[in-house]
C-alpha positions as CSV (number, residue, x, y, z in Angstrom):
1,M,-7.2,-6.6,-19.3
2,P,-10.1,-7.0,-16.8
3,T,-9.7,-5.9,-13.3
4,I,-8.6,-8.7,-10.9
5,H,-10.3,-8.9,-7.5
6,G,-9.7,-10.9,-4.3
7,L,-6.5,-12.3,-3.2
8,L,-4.8,-12.3,-6.6
9,S,-5.4,-8.5,-6.9
10,Y,-2.4,-7.9,-4.6
11,I,0.2,-9.2,-7.0
12,S,1.3,-7.2,-10.1
13,D,1.4,-10.2,-12.5
14,I,-0.4,-13.5,-11.7
15,D,1.8,-15.3,-14.2
16,K,4.6,-15.0,-11.6
17,L,2.7,-17.5,-9.4
18,E,4.1,-21.0,-10.3
19,A,2.4,-24.1,-9.0
20,Q,5.7,-25.7,-7.9
21,N,6.5,-22.7,-5.6
22,I,3.1,-22.7,-4.1
23,A,3.4,-26.4,-3.5
24,S,6.5,-25.8,-1.3
25,F,4.2,-23.9,1.2
26,L,1.7,-26.7,1.5
27,P,1.9,-29.2,4.4
28,S,1.6,-32.2,2.1
29,K,2.7,-33.1,-1.5
30,S,0.1,-31.9,-4.0
31,D,-0.4,-32.5,-7.7
32,L,0.8,-29.5,-9.7
33,N,-2.2,-29.7,-12.1
34,I,-4.6,-29.5,-9.1
35,I,-2.8,-26.4,-7.8
36,E,-3.0,-24.7,-11.3
37,N,-6.7,-25.5,-11.4
38,R,-7.2,-24.0,-7.9
39,L,-5.3,-20.9,-9.1
40,G,-7.7,-20.6,-12.0
41,N,-10.7,-20.9,-9.6
42,L,-9.2,-18.0,-7.5
43,L,-9.1,-15.9,-10.6
44,L,-12.6,-16.8,-11.7
45,Y,-14.2,-16.7,-8.3
46,P,-12.1,-14.1,-6.4
47,Q,-14.7,-13.3,-3.7
48,T,-15.0,-16.9,-2.6
49,I,-14.1,-17.3,1.1
50,P,-12.4,-20.7,2.0
51,E,-14.8,-23.0,3.8
52,T,-12.5,-25.9,4.6
53,A,-9.1,-26.3,6.2
54,E,-7.7,-27.5,2.9
55,E,-9.0,-24.4,1.1
56,S,-7.6,-22.1,3.8
57,L,-4.2,-23.8,3.6
58,F,-4.1,-23.4,-0.2
59,D,-5.0,-19.7,0.0
60,I,-2.3,-19.2,2.7
61,A,0.2,-20.9,0.5
62,V,-0.6,-18.5,-2.4
63,L,-0.3,-15.6,0.0
64,K,3.1,-16.8,1.2
65,E,4.3,-17.0,-2.4
66,M,3.0,-13.5,-3.1
67,L,4.9,-12.2,-0.1
68,R,8.0,-13.9,-1.3
69,L,7.7,-12.5,-4.8
70,E,6.6,-8.9,-4.0
71,P,7.5,-8.1,-0.4
72,N,7.5,-4.3,-1.1
73,S,3.7,-4.5,-1.8
74,F,3.1,-5.3,1.9
75,Y,6.1,-3.9,3.7
76,S,7.8,-0.4,3.9
77,S,11.3,-0.8,5.3
78,N,11.7,3.0,5.4
79,L,8.4,3.6,7.4
80,K,8.9,0.3,9.3
81,K,5.3,-0.8,8.6
82,I,3.6,-4.0,7.5
83,Y,0.4,-3.5,5.7
84,I,-2.1,-6.4,5.8
85,P,-4.9,-6.0,3.2
86,E,-8.4,-6.2,4.8
87,N,-9.6,-8.7,2.2
88,I,-6.8,-11.1,2.9
89,A,-7.9,-11.2,6.6
90,Q,-11.0,-13.1,5.3
91,I,-8.9,-16.1,4.5
92,C,-7.4,-16.1,8.0
93,P,-9.6,-14.4,10.5
94,N,-7.1,-15.0,13.4
95,L,-5.2,-11.7,13.1
96,S,-2.3,-12.9,15.2
97,K,-1.8,-15.9,13.1
98,L,-2.1,-13.8,9.9
99,A,0.4,-11.3,11.3
100,F,2.9,-14.1,11.8
101,I,2.5,-15.3,8.2
102,F,3.5,-11.8,7.1
103,I,6.3,-11.5,9.7
104,D,7.8,-14.9,8.8
105,A,7.8,-14.0,5.1
106,L,9.0,-10.4,5.4
107,K,11.5,-10.8,8.3
108,P,11.4,-7.3,9.7
109,R,13.8,-6.2,12.4
110,N,13.7,-3.5,15.1
111,L,10.3,-1.9,15.7
112,T,7.7,-2.5,13.0
113,S,4.1,-1.3,13.0
114,L,1.3,-3.7,12.0
115,Q,-1.6,-2.2,10.1
116,L,-4.8,-3.5,8.5
117,K,-5.3,-1.7,5.2
118,S,-8.7,-1.1,3.6
119,K,-9.2,0.3,0.2
120,N,-12.1,2.4,1.4
121,L,-11.5,3.0,5.1
122,G,-7.7,3.6,5.2
123,V,-5.6,1.9,7.8
124,K,-6.3,0.4,11.3
125,N,-3.6,0.0,13.8
126,L,-3.1,-3.6,15.0
127,G,0.0,-3.4,17.0
128,T,3.8,-3.4,17.0
129,Y,6.4,-6.1,16.3
130,I,9.7,-5.8,18.1
131,K,12.7,-8.0,17.2
132,P,16.3,-6.9,18.0
133,E,18.9,-6.8,15.3
134,N,21.1,-9.4,16.8
135,I,20.0,-12.1,19.2
136,S,22.4,-14.3,21.1
137,D,21.7,-17.2,23.5
138,E,22.1,-14.8,26.4
139,C,20.0,-12.1,25.0
140,F,17.1,-10.6,27.0
141,L,14.7,-7.7,26.5
142,D,12.8,-5.8,29.2
143,V,9.7,-4.0,28.1
144,C,8.4,-1.4,30.6
145,I,4.8,-0.1,30.1
146,G,3.8,2.2,32.8
147,K,4.4,0.3,36.1
148,Q,4.4,-3.1,34.3
149,K,7.7,-4.8,33.3
150,F,8.0,-7.8,31.0
151,H,11.2,-9.8,30.9
152,V,11.7,-11.8,27.7
153,L,14.5,-14.3,27.3
154,A,16.1,-15.5,24.0
155,G,14.2,-18.2,22.3
156,N,10.8,-16.8,23.3
157,I,7.9,-14.9,21.7
158,V,5.6,-12.9,23.9
159,I,2.4,-11.0,23.0
160,I,1.6,-8.2,25.3
161,P,-2.1,-7.1,25.1
162,V,-2.1,-3.3,24.4
163,S,-5.3,-1.8,23.0
164,Q,-4.2,1.9,23.0
165,Q,-3.5,3.4,19.6
166,K,-0.3,5.0,20.9
167,I,1.6,4.2,24.0
168,D,5.1,5.0,25.4
169,I,7.3,2.1,26.3
170,R,10.8,1.7,27.6
171,L,13.1,-1.0,26.1
172,E,16.2,-2.3,27.8
173,S,18.3,-5.2,26.5
174,N,21.9,-6.6,26.5
175,C,21.7,-6.8,22.7
176,N,21.3,-4.2,20.0
177,I,17.6,-3.5,19.5
178,T,18.0,-0.9,16.7
179,E,20.8,1.3,15.3
180,G,23.3,0.2,18.0
181,K,21.0,1.1,20.8
182,N,20.1,-1.3,23.6
183,E,18.1,1.1,25.8
184,F,15.6,3.8,24.8
185,M,12.0,5.1,25.0
186,A,9.7,4.6,22.1
187,E,6.1,5.5,21.1
188,V,4.5,2.5,19.6
189,I,1.0,1.5,18.5
190,G,-1.3,-1.1,20.0
191,G,-4.5,-2.6,18.7
192,D,-6.2,-5.9,18.2
193,I,-2.9,-7.8,18.3
194,G,-0.9,-5.7,20.8
195,I,2.9,-5.7,21.1
196,I,4.8,-8.8,19.9
197,I,8.2,-9.3,21.4
198,D,10.3,-11.8,19.3
199,L,13.6,-13.1,20.7
200,C,13.8,-16.2,18.5
201,Q,17.1,-16.5,16.7
202,Q,15.7,-18.1,13.5
203,N,14.9,-15.9,10.5
């Protein structure tokens, strides 16, 4: 079997990708035959970078289905790390938007590192995603970084710019952040994205 490159190289068996499932991630109804043809084009021309909004939406729909089918290829629940392949970043250059595609699909909890993974250059830290285990309507989370304090209420997502590769923060909340703890110090990573605090109850 020839080596598969591009987006489709990140799934173990491309036959798992079904047109009707990909269609569910597209914003408008699409003909399944057209979706199958586009999948064929991705296989034949793996290095093609989407040039239109429609092409980008299709590639993102394929990515979402891949994340649904094989989450463990992109997320280590033991290490609490999400790995975003560098080549996939080409279909969505906005790293924050791309990170949320992974987050929405993988649904991590507690503290999770976000890393850009290159086959040749290893990994690059992008930031940290923080979502408490249980979120109620009254939940809040205070994030203390040095002399700065960020107060986040339930129902909100806040991105704190942090470029340092490693930084100590203090977390205080009235809900369990992790392992029954609602107050503790933690060393987290920063980067191009920073620290994402997610207190939305969905997912």
